[in-house]
C-alpha positions in Angstrom: 58.3 148.9 -53.4 57.9 152.5 -54.7 54.1 152.0 -54.5 54.3 150.8 -50.9 56.6 153.7 -49.9 54.2 156.2 -51.6 51.2 154.7 -49.7 53.0 154.9 -46.3 53.9 158.6 -47.0 50.4 159.3 -48.2 48.8 157.9 -45.0 51.4 159.6 -42.8 50.5 163.0 -44.3 46.8 162.1 -44.2 46.8 161.0 -40.6 48.7 164.2 -39.7 46.1 166.3 -41.4 43.2 164.5 -39.8 44.7 164.9 -36.4 45.3 168.6 -37.0 41.6 169.1 -37.5 40.3 167.0 -34.6 41.2 166.0 -31.0 43.8 163.4 -31.4 44.1 160.1 -29.7 47.5 161.2 -28.4 45.9 164.1 -26.6 43.5 161.7 -24.9 46.5 159.5 -23.8 48.2 162.6 -22.4 45.1 163.8 -20.6 43.1 160.6 -19.7 41.3 162.3 -16.8 40.4 165.6 -18.5 36.6 165.4 -18.4 35.8 168.1 -20.9 38.4 167.0 -23.4 37.4 163.4 -23.2 33.7 164.1 -23.5 34.4 166.3 -26.6 36.5 163.4 -28.1 33.6 161.0 -27.4 31.1 163.3 -29.2 33.6 163.8 -32.1 33.9 160.1 -32.6 30.1 159.6 -32.4 29.6 162.2 -35.2 32.2 160.4 -37.3 30.4 157.1 -36.8 33.1 155.5 -34.6 30.8 154.3 -31.9 33.3 151.8 -30.5 35.7 154.5 -29.7 32.9 156.6 -28.2 32.0 153.6 -25.9 35.6 153.0 -25.0 36.0 156.7 -23.9 32.8 156.8 -22.0 33.5 153.5 -20.2 36.9 154.9 -19.1 35.3 158.2 -17.9 32.6 156.2 -16.1 35.3 154.4 -14.1 37.1 157.7 -13.4 33.9 159.5 -12.4 31.6 156.8 -10.9 29.2 159.4 -9.4 28.7 161.2 -12.7 25.4 159.8 -13.9 25.3 162.0 -17.0 28.3 160.1 -18.4 26.5 156.8 -17.6 23.3 157.9 -19.3 25.2 159.1 -22.3 27.0 155.7 -22.5 23.7 153.8 -22.0 22.1 155.8 -25.0 25.1 154.8 -27.2 24.9 151.1 -26.2 21.2 151.1 -27.0 21.9 152.8 -30.4 24.4 150.0 -31.1 21.8 147.4 -30.0 24.4 145.9 -27.6 21.8 143.9 -25.6 24.3 142.2 -23.2 26.1 145.5 -22.3 22.8 147.4 -21.9 21.3 144.8 -19.6 24.5 144.8 -17.5 24.7 148.6 -17.2 21.0 149.0 -16.5 21.3 146.4 -13.7 24.3 148.2 -12.3 22.8 151.6 -12.4 19.5 150.5 -10.9 21.3 148.8 -8.0 23.6 151.8 -7.4 22.6 153.7 -4.3 23.9 156.9 -6.0 21.3 156.6 -8.7 18.4 159.0 -7.9 14.8 158.2 -8.5 14.7 160.8 -11.2 17.6 159.1 -13.0 16.0 155.7 -12.6 12.8 157.1 -14.3 14.9 158.5 -17.1 16.5 155.0 -17.6 13.0 153.4 -17.6 11.6 155.9 -20.0 14.6 155.4 -22.3 14.1 151.6 -22.4 10.4 151.9 -22.9 10.8 154.4 -25.8 13.4 152.1 -27.4 11.2 149.0 -27.2 8.3 151.0 -28.7 10.6 152.1 -31.6 11.7 148.6 -32.1 8.1 147.4 -32.3 7.3 150.1 -34.9 10.3 149.2 -37.0 9.8 146.6 -39.8 11.8 143.5 -38.8 12.9 143.0 -42.4 15.9 144.8 -43.8 18.0 144.6 -47.0 21.0 146.2 -48.5 23.0 146.1 -51.7 26.8 146.1 -51.7 28.7 147.3 -54.8 32.4 146.6 -54.8 35.3 147.5 -57.0 38.8 146.1 -56.2 42.2 145.8 -57.8 44.8 143.3 -56.9 48.4 143.5 -58.0 50.3 140.2 -57.8 54.0 139.6 -58.5 53.6 135.8 -59.4 50.2 135.0 -60.6 51.2 131.8 -62.4 53.1 130.4 -59.4 56.6 130.3 -60.9 58.8 128.4 -58.5 61.5 130.1 -56.4 64.4 128.5 -58.4 62.5 128.6 -61.7 62.7 124.8 -61.9 60.0 122.1 -62.1 60.2 118.4 -61.6 58.7 115.9 -64.0 59.4 112.1 -64.1 62.0 112.5 -61.3 63.9 115.0 -63.4 64.4 118.7 -62.9 63.5 120.9 -65.8 63.7 124.7 -66.5 60.4 126.5 -65.9 58.5 127.5 -69.1 59.0 131.0 -70.5 57.8 133.8 -68.2 55.8 136.9 -69.1 54.0 135.3 -72.0 50.2 134.9 -72.0 50.3 131.4 -70.5 53.0 131.7 -67.8 52.9 135.2 -66.3 54.6 136.7 -63.2 53.4 140.2 -62.4 49.8 140.8 -63.3 46.7 142.8 -62.2 43.2 141.6 -61.5 40.1 143.8 -61.4 37.1 142.7 -59.5 33.5 144.1 -59.9 31.0 142.6 -57.5 27.5 143.0 -56.3 25.7 141.3 -53.5 22.3 141.7 -52.0 21.5 140.7 -48.5 18.0 140.2 -47.1 17.5 139.7 -43.4 15.0 139.5 -40.6 15.3 140.1 -36.9 13.2 137.3 -35.5 13.4 138.6 -31.9 15.9 140.3 -29.7 18.3 137.3 -29.8 18.0 135.8 -33.2 18.0 136.7 -36.9 18.6 135.2 -40.3 20.2 136.4 -43.6 20.0 135.4 -47.2 22.7 136.6 -49.6 23.0 136.5 -53.4 26.2 137.6 -55.1 27.9 137.9 -58.4 31.6 138.7 -59.2 33.3 139.5 -62.5 37.1 139.2 -62.4 39.4 140.3 -65.3 43.1 139.7 -65.5 45.4 141.9 -67.6 47.9 139.4 -69.1 47.2 135.8 -68.1 44.9 134.1 -70.7 43.2 131.7 -68.3 42.6 134.1 -65.4 39.3 135.7 -66.3 36.3 134.4 -64.4 32.8 135.2 -63.1 31.3 133.8 -59.9 27.8 133.3 -58.7 27.1 132.6 -55.1 24.4 132.4 -52.5 24.3 131.7 -48.7 21.8 131.3 -45.9 22.8 132.0 -42.3 21.1 132.0 -38.9 22.2 133.8 -35.7 21.0 132.9 -32.2 22.2 134.1 -28.8 22.0 131.6 -25.9 23.2 133.3 -22.8 26.9 133.9 -23.4 26.9 131.8 -26.6 26.5 133.3 -30.1 25.7 130.5 -32.5 25.6 130.8 -36.3 24.9 127.9 -38.6 25.2 128.5 -42.3 24.8 127.0 -45.8 26.4 128.3 -49.1 26.7 127.5 -52.8 29.2 129.0 -55.3 29.8 128.4 -59.0 32.9 129.9 -60.6 33.2 130.0 -64.4 36.8 130.3 -65.6 38.0 131.1 -69.1 39.9 128.1 -70.6 39.6 126.1 -67.4 37.3 123.5 -65.9 34.1 124.8 -64.3 32.9 123.5 -61.0 30.5 124.2 -58.2 30.8 124.0 -54.4 28.2 123.5 -51.7 29.1 123.8 -48.0 27.7 124.0 -44.5 29.1 124.9 -41.2 28.5 126.1 -37.7 30.2 128.8 -35.7 30.0 129.6 -32.0 31.4 132.4 -29.9 31.5 132.0 -26.2 31.9 135.2 -24.1 33.9 134.2 -21.0 34.2 137.7 -19.7 34.9 141.3 -20.8 38.5 140.4 -21.8 38.2 136.9 -23.2 36.1 135.0 -25.7 36.5 131.7 -27.5 35.3 131.1 -31.1 35.2 127.7 -32.7 33.9 126.3 -36.0 33.2 123.1 -37.9 32.6 123.1 -41.7 32.2 120.8 -44.7 32.3 121.6 -48.4 31.7 119.4 -51.5 33.2 120.5 -54.8 32.1 118.9 -58.1 33.8 119.6 -61.4 32.0 119.5 -64.8 33.4 117.0 -67.2 32.8 117.7 -70.9 34.3 117.1 -74.3 36.9 119.7 -73.7 37.8 118.5 -70.1 36.7 114.8 -70.1 38.6 114.0 -66.8 37.6 117.1 -64.9 35.6 115.1 -62.4 38.8 113.6 -61.1 39.4 116.8 -59.2 36.2 116.4 -57.2 36.9 117.0 -53.5 35.5 117.2 -50.0 37.0 119.5 -47.4 36.5 119.1 -43.7 37.7 122.2 -41.7 37.8 123.2 -38.1 39.4 125.7 -35.8 39.4 127.0 -32.2 40.2 130.6 -31.6 40.9 132.6 -28.4 40.5 136.3 -28.5 41.9 138.6 -25.8 40.8 142.2 -25.6 43.5 144.4 -24.2 40.9 147.2 -24.4 37.8 148.1 -26.4 40.0 148.9 -29.4 42.9 146.4 -29.2 42.6 142.6 -29.6 45.0 139.7 -29.8 43.8 136.4 -31.4 45.3 132.9 -31.6 43.7 130.1 -33.6 44.4 126.4 -33.9 43.5 124.9 -37.3 42.9 121.3 -38.4 41.6 120.6 -42.0 41.4 117.6 -44.3 41.0 117.6 -48.0 39.9 114.4 -49.9 40.0 114.1 -53.7 39.5 111.4 -56.3 43.2 112.0 -57.1 44.6 110.4 -54.0 47.9 112.3 -54.4 45.9 115.5 -53.7 44.5 114.2 -50.5 46.1 115.7 -47.4 45.8 116.8 -43.8 46.5 120.5 -42.9 47.3 121.6 -39.4 48.6 124.9 -38.1 48.3 128.0 -36.0 47.3 131.6 -36.8 48.1 134.7 -34.7 46.4 138.1 -35.3 46.4 141.6 -33.8 43.7 144.2 -34.4 43.5 147.8 -33.3 41.0 150.5 -34.0 42.4 153.9 -35.1 40.6 157.1 -36.1 41.4 156.3 -39.7 40.2 152.6 -39.6 40.9 149.2 -38.2 44.4 147.9 -38.5 44.9 144.1 -38.7 48.1 142.0 -38.7 47.7 138.3 -39.3 50.2 135.4 -39.6 49.2 131.9 -40.4 51.5 128.9 -40.4 50.3 125.5 -41.9 51.8 122.1 -42.5 50.2 120.0 -45.3 51.0 116.3 -45.3 50.0 114.4 -48.4 49.1 110.7 -48.4 50.2 109.5 -51.9 53.0 110.3 -54.3 52.5 112.1 -57.6 54.2 109.5 -59.7 54.2 111.6 -62.9 56.3 114.2 -60.9 58.2 111.9 -58.6 57.6 108.4 -57.5 60.3 108.7 -54.8 59.2 111.8 -52.8 56.0 112.0 -50.8 54.9 115.6 -50.9 55.0 117.8 -47.7 54.4 121.5 -47.6 54.9 124.3 -45.1 53.3 127.6 -45.7 53.5 131.0 -44.0 50.9 133.6 -45.0 51.2 137.1 -43.5 48.8 140.0 -44.2 48.6 143.6 -43.2 45.4 145.4 -43.7 43.6 148.7 -43.0 39.9 149.0 -43.4 37.0 151.3 -42.4 34.7 154.1 -43.7 36.1 156.2 -46.5 35.2 159.3 -44.4 37.8 158.3 -41.9 40.7 158.7 -44.3 39.2 161.4 -46.6 37.1 163.7 -44.3 36.2 166.0 -47.2 34.2 163.2 -48.8 31.7 163.5 -45.9 29.7 166.1 -47.9 28.8 163.4 -50.5 28.9 160.5 -48.1 26.9 161.8 -45.1 25.5 158.3 -44.3 28.9 156.7 -44.0 28.0 154.1 -46.6 31.3 153.9 -48.5 34.0 151.6 -47.1 37.6 151.1 -48.1 40.1 148.3 -47.6 43.9 148.1 -48.2 45.6 144.8 -47.9 49.3 143.6 -48.3 49.8 139.9 -48.3 52.8 137.6 -48.6 52.4 133.8 -49.3 55.5 131.7 -48.9 55.2 128.0 -49.5 58.2 125.7 -48.8 57.8 122.2 -50.3 60.0 119.2 -50.6 58.8 119.0 -54.3 60.2 122.0 -56.2 57.0 122.4 -58.3 55.2 123.8 -55.2 58.0 125.8 -53.7 56.5 129.2 -54.5 56.3 132.7 -53.1 53.8 135.4 -53.9 53.1 139.0 -53.0 49.7 140.7 -53.3 48.5 144.2 -52.9 44.7 144.8 -52.9 42.7 148.0 -52.7 38.9 148.0 -52.7 35.9 150.3 -52.3 32.4 149.2 -51.4 29.2 151.3 -51.6 26.3 150.1 -49.5 22.8 151.0 -50.5 20.1 150.3 -47.9 16.9 149.1 -49.4 13.5 150.0 -48.0 11.5 146.9 -47.5 8.8 148.4 -45.3 6.5 149.2 -48.3 
């Protein structure tokens, strides 16, 4: 709690300091039609790399001053810089058909588009970057101690094993060091593909069986069809845990986003994964945990504005294992709210799930068929480190260092006491992105 209060106070002072040095969002809200103030704010956000806020400001000014072609040209140049093909096409069409657009301005637009196309042709279509991440997660219940510190075995309640030893631990800290390299290619204006290779090393302070390293790779493809943004993908991952069974997972899925209009879009996904455990002399029955997971969701996003979004998602999953008592259906709903601030993107998410199991765990209870309800809530703030620590700009001029802060609560209520568990997490992470020149 003290850490949380300290973080809130720290960010309050930080935000206050940042706002004192720059034009604040409150000033824009108080003076939405002040052309000079709003243009300076747009330029300020562009310099800080917050192009979405720049676009939002210019779009509002464009509506307030529809005859001001300089605003529209400025907006068009930012949209081209962001490679927002749909918005660029719509704006060019609107300006070209606008009777207020002079022949001189039309020529400027045409020259701008021609120059952009020539630059794209000159650019190498291959690109690559390396992400280096360090993160720490503090958890108050890493071993999953039950709420009433009881467990059931053979239909009988028993006291939970001793806590805060090396086997059963409550509060603990995990450190993550990760590296991932992404290689991609822009096939044309509407499609691209990506290959990613990653490695994680995770160390736990107290719990003996928590350390692990993870290897992973993925292949994804992106294609735009009109208002559809389709992305099929494949992935493979192989965790290696200390003192636990090793396994590997392979999966595939497809994701599509349908843009209905400027305010609404629908996102839906289907995915499948196959997990295989490695049986050996130490874990001879590990393969009994082999599983298949079928997952799906449909999400609706509503954009209040260019920097505020509300999302709702319906979820339906099925997990099948060789252990029939671990086979279950999962269904639920998730609500999220996102907003872009000068210091980063704030996100609040709540997910409610119901898990209905198909067989009883006889060694725990042959009378009760397990049923769980879970509520996971998370609060996060993420963005470029320059947004919260402006003085770092001198050593991070390319905006290539990113931060993330996340608070999460997981509360599972189960009719079997062994799974009636609540956990709290706090994670802080930093990522450094290194662009790799693949033109040589």
